[in-house]
N, C-alpha and C positions, 0 to 999 in steps of 0.2 A: 575813415578809411573809405577807399574807393572802389567798387564794384563795375565790373564790364557790364556794359550794355547787355540787355536781354536779347536784343534783336539786332539784326543788322541792317539799316537802310542802303538798297539796291537800287539804284535808277535803271531801268530797262526799256529800250526802244526799238528792239528787233525781236527775235525768234522766242525771247524768254518772257516777252509780254503776256498776259492773260488772253488765253484763246489760241496763241500762236505756236509755232512746229514744238518748242522745247517746253511749254509751260509746265506739262506734264512733268516733268523731270525736277523742278522744285516747286509745285503748286503746295505740296504736302507741307511745306514748310514756310510757308507766306502766312504770317497772323494778319497782315492788313497790306491794302492796295489803295492807291490814290494815284487819280492823273498828275502828273506833273511835267514840267519841260526844263530843258537846261540849255546854255547858251554853246552854241556850235553848229556844223554843218552837216547834214546827212548824205552820204553818198553810196550807191550800190558799190559793192564789190565788183570787180571787174568782170566775173563770170554771171553779174546779176542775181545773186541767189539771197545774198542778205546783207545787211545794210552795214556802213562803216561811221561812227562819228567821229568826225576830226574836228578838234577846237579851233575857235575861228578869233581872228584878232578885233573882227569888228564886233558890235553890240547888234547886229542886225540880223544874224542866222539864229534860229530857235530849232530844237530838237524836241519833239512831243514825246512822251513815254508814258511809263507808270512807275511811282515811287513804291518800292515791296520793303517791308519790312520782314527779315528774314529771321529765323530759329537758325543759329549758327552751328554747324555740325558737319560731320564728314560727308553726307549725301551732296549737300548745297557747294560745300569745298570741291569735292569731284567735279560737279557740273562746271563750276565757274573755272577751273584749272583746266579739265578735261578739254570741255566743248568752247572755252573762250580764250583763255589765255595763250594755249597751246597753238592756236590760230595766229598770234599777234598782237591780240587787243592788248593795253596796259589797264592797268586797275588805278585809279586817281580819285582821290576823295575833292569833289566839287561841290559849289554851290547848287542846290536844286529847288526850282519854285515849285510851289503847290498853292494853292486855294488858300489854305491856312499862313503861308509865309515860306521863308526860303528855311531850306536845311542842309547841311552837309550830308554828302551821300557817295557811298562808292559809287564810280561809274567807269563801265569798261569802253576805253577811247583807241583811235587808232593812230599811233603816232609814227607810221611810218611814211615814205614817199611814194610809195609804190601800192599796187592794186587798186587803187581808187578808181572808181569808175564815175559815170555820172551822176551829179547830185538830184536827190530824190527831192521832189517839189513839195513844198511844204513842210518838209522835216520830218513827216509823219507817216515811219514804213507800214502801219496797218492799213491806211489809206492807199497806199501807194501796190498795195496789191502783195502783202508779203505771206508767204504760206503759212496756214491756219494748222492749228493740231488738232 
């Protein structure tokens, strides 16, 4: 018999990162956090308020963030659905790189062709001055 994982791996790169604006909405459900990267490009939303992760065909783009181990539940689902998916992000399972190796994790990506502003230099929202919580 196979049991579901007790935690959900979620790669965060914007306002859900530790210390950022929405961190307090999920922090009570985080069991573990480690720095991580994913292939792609990070852009500002046209309003320059939050980041959009766009998957890239090339191998050069790297987005910096954190890999969270979340206890699944309604509170976490509400944050992801209410605060992220309804704004246009898609949830995808993608390879995420950590110091311990590569793992599959849930990543919220921007798959639309609209609302993309300038690229965030270095692929790191926290270094670019994103709002903190």
